[in-house]
N, C-alpha and C positions, 0 to 999 in steps of 0.2 A: 504494500500500500504506500502511496505517496503521502507522507505526513508533513512535509515541509515544503518550502519554496524550491524552485529549480536553481541549480548553481548558475551564476551569471555567465559562465563560459560554456554551459551545456547547450547544444543546439535544441531548438524547439521541435516538438513533434510535427508541427505544420511544415517546418523547413525540410525535415526528413521525408515527409509525405510527398512534397513536391519533387524532391530528388528521386524518390521511387517512381513517380509518374514519368519523369524525364528518362529514367533508366529503362522503363518499359517501352517508352516511345522509341528510344534508340535501338534496342535489341529487336524490335518488331519492324524497324525500317521506317524512319521518319521521312517526310517528303523532301527535306533539305539535306539530311545527313547521309541517306542512302547506305550503301554496303559497308563503308568503313565504320558504320555505327557499332558493329560488334566490339571493336576495340575501345571506343568511348564507353560503351555499355559495360565492358569488363572493368575499366577503371572506376566507373561510378559504383559498380557493385562492391569493389574493395572499400571505397569510401563509406558506402552505406553499411557495410559489415561493421566497420568501426563505430559509426555513429549510432547504429541500432543498439549496440551493446551498452550505450550510455543510458538507455531508457530504463527507468525504474518500474514502470507499469505500462502495459499496452492495453488499449481499449479497441475492441473489434466490434463493428456494428453493421446492421442491415437496415435498409429503408423499410418504412411501413408497408406491409404486404398488401397486395390487391387480391382479395379472395377470388379464386377461380373455381371453387366447388360450392354450389349453392347450398348443398346439404351441410358440408363442413362449416361453411361460413355462417350458417344460421343457428348454430348451437354454441353454447359456452358453459364452462364449469361453474357451478355454484357450490361452494364448500360450506355446508350447513353445520358440520360438526364443530368446527372452530374457524375463526377468521385466521388469516395468515399470521397475525400477531400472537406470539406465544404468551403464556401466562406471566404476569408480573411476579417476580420473586421465585426463588428456587424450589424445585420439588425435591424433597429430601427422603421420600420413602424408598427403601431398598426392596424391590420385589423379590429378590433372591432370599431374603431373610424369611419371608412368608413361605416360600417354597421349601426351604430347609425345615421349617417347623412342621410342614405337612409331609416331609419325607420325599418330596418330588425332586428338588434341585440338588446338585452336588457341589455347588460353589457359591460363595457370597459375592463373587465378582464375575462379570460376564465371561471373560476369558483371560486366564493368567498366562501371559506369554513367556514368562521366565527368561529364557536365554536370548530373547530378542526376536526379530522377525523370522518367519519360516525360512528354512534354508534356501529354497528355490526363489525366494524374493529378495535375497540379500544382494545379489550382484546384478539386479535389474534396474532399469530406469522406470520408476513408478509415477504415474500421473493420476491425479484426482479429477474426475469429470463430474460436474454438478449441473443439474437442470432445474431451474426455479420456475415458479408460477408468477414471478414478478412482472409487472407491466409498467409502461410509461406512467410516471406520476405516483407510483406506489411507494410507500415508505416501509411496508411490511411484506414478507414473502415466506414461502416454505420451499424446501428443496426436495422435490419428489423423485428426482433421478439422481442416484449416487452410484458411481462406478469407479473402480480402480483398474487402470490399464498398466500392465507390466510389459516392458520391452527388454528382451534378452538379446542384445546385439551380437554377442559372441556366438550364440547358437542359432541366430536368425529366426526367432520365434517371438510370439506375443501371447498374452493372456488377458482376458477381460472378466472381472469379477463384479457382479451386481449385488448391491446392498439394499435390502428392503427398507422402505421409508418409514415403516412402523416399528423398526427395531428400537427397543427401549434400552437406553444406555445411560451411563453416568457421564455428565458433562462437567469437566473440571471448573471449579469456581461457581457452579450454578446449582447442580443437583441432578435429578433424574428427569429425562424427557425423551421424546422421539428423536431419532437421528435427523429427521427432516427439519427440525427446528434449530439445529446446531449452527448452521451457516448464519441465520438471522441473529441468534443470540451472540455469537462471536463478533458480528459486525456492529450491531446496534445496542446490545445490552451490556456485554462485558467489554466490548471495544478492545479486543486483544490485538497485539502486534501481528500484522499479517491479515487481519480481518477474519471474516467468517471461514474462508477456506483453510486458514491456518488452524482454527479450532476443530474443524471437521477432520483435518489430517491428524491432529493430536488424538481425537477420539478414536479414529480408526487404528492408530498405532497402539493405543491402550487396549482396545477391544480385540483387534484381530492380529496385531503384531506386524502390520504392514506399514512401512514408512513411505510416504509420498513426497517427492521432491518438487513437483510443479502442479499447477492446477489450471483448469479451464471451466468457467461458469457461464452457462447459457441462460438467457432469458427467453420467455415464450415467443416474443416477436422475432427474436433472432433466429430461433429454430425454423419458424415458418418461412422467413425470408431466405435463409440459406438453401432450403429445399427448392424454393421457387427459382433462386439464382442459378442453380445447376440444372434447371429444366425439369424438375420433378424426379422421383425415384420409382423404379419398378420393382415390385416384390412378388414372389410366388407364394400364394396361399394354398396349402394342401386342403384346407377346409374353409367354408364360408366364415366370415368374421362378423360377429354381431355383439353389440353391447347396449344395455338400456340407457336411454337418455331421457331427461325430463324437460319437455319443451315449455318454457314459461309463456310463450305466445299463445299456445293452445291450452296451457295448464293441464297437460296430460303426458303420460309416459309413451315413449316410442322407442324404436331401435335405430342405432347407427349401424349400417351394414356395408359389407364389401363382399363381392363374389369370390369363389375359389378360382384358382388359376393365376395368370399374370395380371397384376393390378398396378396401373400407373397412378401414382399419388402426387398431387400438388402439395404445397406447403400446408394448407389447412387440413386436407384429408390425412396427411401424414401425422400432423400434430395429434389428431384424435386417435389415430391408430396406436400411437405410442403413449397416449395419455389415459384413455378410458380403462376402467378396471372393476366395474361393479360386478360383472359376471365372472371374469377370470382371475380377479384379485390382483394384488400388487406383484405376486410371483409370476403370474402369466404375463402381466404387462412388462416385466423385466425381460422375459424371453423375447417379446415382440420388439423391445427397444434394441436388443442385441442384434436381432435379425435386420432391423432397419439400418443400424450402423454399417453392417456389412454391405447392404444394398447401396447405401450412400457411397461407400468406397468403390463399388463397382461402377457407379455412375460417374465418379470423378475419373476413373480409368478410361471409360468408354468415350467420354467427351473431351479427354485431354485437357483437363482444367488446371493441372499443376502450373503451367506458365502464367495463368491468370490469377494465381493466389495473391500476389502483392496488389494487383488491381482490385480484387475483391476485398482485400484487407482494408484498403483506403475507403472503399465505397460503403462498407458495412461495418462500421466500427463503434456503434452505439448499443449493440444488443448482446454482446458477451464480453467478459473481461477475463484476463489471463495474466500470469506473471511471466509468460513466455514472450520472447522477441519474435519478430516476423521471421528472421532467419532460423530460429529454433523450430518454428512451426513448419517451415519449408523442409527442414531436415526430418521432422517427424513424418510428414507426408511422403517424402521420398522413401523412408524406411518402410512405412506402412504398405505402400503400393508394390514394394519389391518382395513382400513376404509371400511364401507359398501358402495358399488357403488352408492346407492341412496343418500348418504350423501356427495358426491363430486359433487358440482354444478359448472357450467361454463357459462360464458356469455362474451360478448365483447361490446365495444362502437362501434356502427355501424352508417351507414348513416341516420338512423332514428333519431339519436340524434345530428348529425353533419351537417354542411353545407359546400358545395364546395366554394372555394374562390381562386381567382387568385392574386398572389402577384405582386408588381410593377415590378419584374423581369420576370414575365410571367409564374411562376411556379404554378401548380395546387395543392392546399393543402386543408386540412379539418380543419374547425374551430368550436369552441363551440359557437354557436349563442344563444342557450337557455340552460343556466347552470342547470336549474331544471330538464331537460330531462336527462342530464348526471348524475346528482346527484341521480336520481331515479334508474338508472342502477347500480351505485356503491352501494347504500344502499340496494337494493333489490336482490343482487346477490345470497344471501343465499336461495332465493326462485326461482332461475333460474332453467332451466332443468338440469338434471343430465349430467355430463360430458360425460358419455358413449353415450349419445344421441346427441352429439355436431353437427354431420354432417349428421343427419338422413334426408333422402329425400323420396318423394313419388315415388315409383318405377313405378307407373302407368303413371307418367308424365315425365319420363326420355327422354332427347333429345338424338337421335342417334349420334354416332360419324360421323362427316362429311366425305364424300368420297373424296372430292377435297381438294386442298390446302387452307389454311386459307385466308380469305378476310381481310387482314390487310393493312392499309395505314399508312406509317410513313414518316416524313420529311426527315430523313436520317438514313441509317443503316450502322454501322461501318463495315469495312472490316478487315480481319485478320491483326493484327499488328497496327491498327489505334489507335490513342490516343485521346479519347473524351476530350474536354476541360471542366474543372469544370464550373458549372453554365451556360451551354449552354441552349438554349431554349428547353422546354420539347417536347418530341415526342408525337404526338397525335395519340393514338392507340384506335380505337373504341372497345367497349366491356365492359368498366368500368361501374359501377353502378352510375347513376345520374351524369355522367360527370366526375367521379373520374379519375384522371390521371393514366395511366398504362405506365410504362417507361422502361420495361425490354425486351430486345430482346435476342435471344439465338444463341450461336455459336456452332461450333463442332470441336474444336481443343484440347479438353481435359484440357484446362486451361482457367482461367478467363481472358478475354481480355479487360482490361481497361487501357492499356498503362502503367501497373505496378503500378497504384495508386489508 
């Protein structure tokens, strides 16, 4: 995080941006420079390499998207369980003490890492990927996509680990809470050095034993825009996809659906594909997110977008933040597209390793009752299925899309313009796995309706 003023000798970000644009113009053949431009471009690249290293923080943004899917653009999430703002004051209840009293849990801590990070994560470059529901003008948010990407450059392989957003963990200096609140708490409540991503990294290190060195945080508008910028993404679905949505315009439940087969998604459609979870739960959503990331990689390869990355970097720099420089991002992209698909493995911590738990405030969360099961997932991820197979399903066992309205029962559904109160009782929506709470309903006003917070 930039906490002070810029050194008087440090070049401004705008000056470097203009140099990048000039560099792009020269290497692509300007009307006046012509063919000798490659030499000038090479010299500029060297200068930019040095200047970019001076930047303490890089903002990457995308323009406001223009919806291209009427269905996707007409729905929006309404979080009725709690507003993005986490509760004021620490949660101090340790759920593992209650489990030990009942004879269920084996540890008073989520995961005692002992000798440090798992062996196969020691010599890797580990990156924290965060996806938030934050929008323009919001002061509060939650982080509902949390992944750790490990790159093993020596063995030319990579691994992607998904962390469920309802994982209930101890937050240093705060108390107990969901992991999807940690980014906000670190940034706005505790105001730790390095901001929210630094606190998330600390929590993951304490809980899973994985230390991350860099981070990228996406906001909702940024995700939609980047998908549209690359021309959309095509995904193969073995089974039809459907998730319940609550339409605030018609005040009734409906389904968001996608057919089986090859499906081309624009930004809005892709957003809901990786966001909705009422039926498949957060665990199923994590599988879809990994599948989508791989499809996005394929799209970058097929359209030869790598040379355009600096150009996109300049055009789209308001919707995601990172501590990486542009050159580091380019290096990551080059490494990623060079990997054999069989050497990119992916897994997630699922309900097989976790246990449902109800907090004293009545919130349904997931806890680590058996640390050894979680440790096995983390340590064995390099032997997990290939990421390209993340969301494979048996097409012979597909469920047809229901013809009637969803059979969903909730305690209360917000109406347009309503303001859900932070930390209200959770909505009980059937369809989660093993009693996992599903707390998102869908509206149809084109804007997120959470009372502005």
